[in-house]
ZANU-317133 format. One record per residue (C-alpha): x, y, z; residue in one letter; residue number from 1. Coordinates in nm, 3 decimals. Example, Ala and Ser with C-alpha at 12.3 -4.5 7.8 and 13.67 -1.06 7.14 Angstrom:
residues 2
       X       Y       Z type seq
   1.230  -0.450   0.780    a   1
   1.367  -0.106   0.714    s   2
end
This chain:
residues 102
       X       Y       Z type seq
   0.012   0.007   0.009    m   1
   0.124   0.366  -0.073    t   2
   0.042   0.668   0.034    w   3
   0.026   0.938  -0.268    h   4
   0.022   1.311  -0.219    p   5
  -0.277   1.434  -0.422    v   6
  -0.411   1.791  -0.381    a   7
  -0.402   2.081  -0.105    r   8
  -0.697   2.032   0.146    a   9
  -0.803   2.394   0.090    a  10
  -0.857   2.304  -0.270    d  11
  -1.139   2.095  -0.192    i  12
  -1.485   2.326  -0.179    g  13
  -1.799   2.209   0.006    p  14
  -2.054   1.981  -0.194    d  15
  -1.809   1.948  -0.488    e  16
  -1.559   1.678  -0.589    a  17
  -1.204   1.747  -0.701    l  18
  -1.052   1.520  -0.954    p  19
  -0.708   1.367  -0.897    v  20
  -0.494   1.065  -0.987    e  21
  -0.307   0.822  -0.723    a  22
  -0.151   0.496  -0.828    g  23
  -0.278   0.519  -1.177    g  24
  -0.652   0.552  -1.084    r  25
  -0.905   0.806  -1.141    a  26
  -1.013   0.956  -0.785    i  27
  -1.264   1.210  -0.664    a  28
  -1.191   1.376  -0.343    l  29
  -1.508   1.499  -0.143    i  30
  -1.523   1.731   0.170    a  31
  -1.779   1.537   0.411    i  32
  -1.886   1.616   0.786    d  33
  -1.509   1.779   0.813    g  34
  -1.328   1.513   0.656    r  35
  -1.200   1.409   0.304    i  36
  -1.304   1.131   0.147    c  37
  -1.191   0.943  -0.177    a  38
  -1.372   0.736  -0.417    v  39
  -1.314   0.604  -0.769    d  40
  -1.400   0.907  -1.025    d  41
  -1.523   0.680  -1.296    v  42
  -1.889   0.572  -1.281    c  43
  -1.933   0.178  -1.286    t  44
  -2.225   0.206  -1.510    h  45
  -2.149   0.402  -1.825    e  46
  -1.791   0.530  -1.710    f  47
  -1.882   0.910  -1.680    a  48
  -1.657   1.102  -1.449    m  49
  -1.825   1.135  -1.106    l  50
  -1.657   1.463  -1.035    s  51
  -1.870   1.629  -1.309    d  52
  -2.177   1.547  -1.109    g  53
  -2.371   1.664  -0.808    l  54
  -2.270   1.609  -0.404    v  55
  -2.541   1.626  -0.193    e  56
  -2.644   1.445   0.136    d  57
  -2.369   1.212   0.152    g  58
  -2.393   1.064  -0.193    c  59
  -2.229   1.158  -0.555    i  60
  -2.450   1.121  -0.854    e  61
  -2.332   1.035  -1.185    c  62
  -2.388   1.311  -1.449    p  63
  -2.468   1.083  -1.738    l  64
  -2.730   0.845  -1.574    h  65
  -2.791   0.971  -1.239    q  66
  -2.668   0.671  -1.037    a  67
  -2.585   0.755  -0.688    r  68
  -2.328   0.640  -0.476    f  69
  -2.264   0.683  -0.106    r  70
  -1.940   0.866  -0.032    i  71
  -1.855   0.672   0.269    d  72
  -1.876   0.323   0.152    t  73
  -1.921   0.351  -0.232    g  74
  -2.225   0.155  -0.232    a  75
  -2.510   0.248  -0.513    r  76
  -2.809   0.366  -0.341    v  77
  -3.013   0.424  -0.654    s  78
  -3.005   0.447  -1.039    g  79
  -2.894   0.211  -1.314    p  80
  -2.802  -0.120  -1.172    e  81
  -2.412  -0.086  -1.120    c  82
  -2.121  -0.209  -0.911    a  83
  -2.058   0.023  -0.641    g  84
  -1.721   0.232  -0.613    l  85
  -1.388   0.154  -0.430    s  86
  -1.316   0.395  -0.133    v  87
  -0.992   0.490  -0.053    y  88
  -0.815   0.574   0.300    e  89
  -0.726   0.959   0.322    t  90
  -0.518   1.140   0.555    k  91
  -0.392   1.518   0.569    v  92
  -0.060   1.633   0.650    d  93
   0.066   2.005   0.690    a  94
  -0.238   2.096   0.437    g  95
  -0.174   1.791   0.175    t  96
  -0.435   1.557   0.090    v  97
  -0.281   1.197   0.065    y  98
  -0.454   0.897  -0.064    v  99
  -0.359   0.517   0.004    k 100
  -0.398   0.300  -0.283    t 101
  -0.262  -0.058  -0.366    g 102
end
């Protein structure tokens, strides 16, 4: 498992997803409930970029067909039948966000 520096914590606004790359994976960073979460940025249904979608009520919504996924678990909660998202461990050190992959 490897920690990757991916963004400054100050660059992640409320109710939005910031697209980053870590370990060759497209990841969306989302600030929620005072912490920074990281999930796959590619929808498992039709491969749209989730960071272009809506963030609300603890979920991220695909902009293409409105599949909704829980940010904390990656589970699909509504929309087209598809697999859930991978969720990644994060940490913040000296204002830098790190994502653990591998």
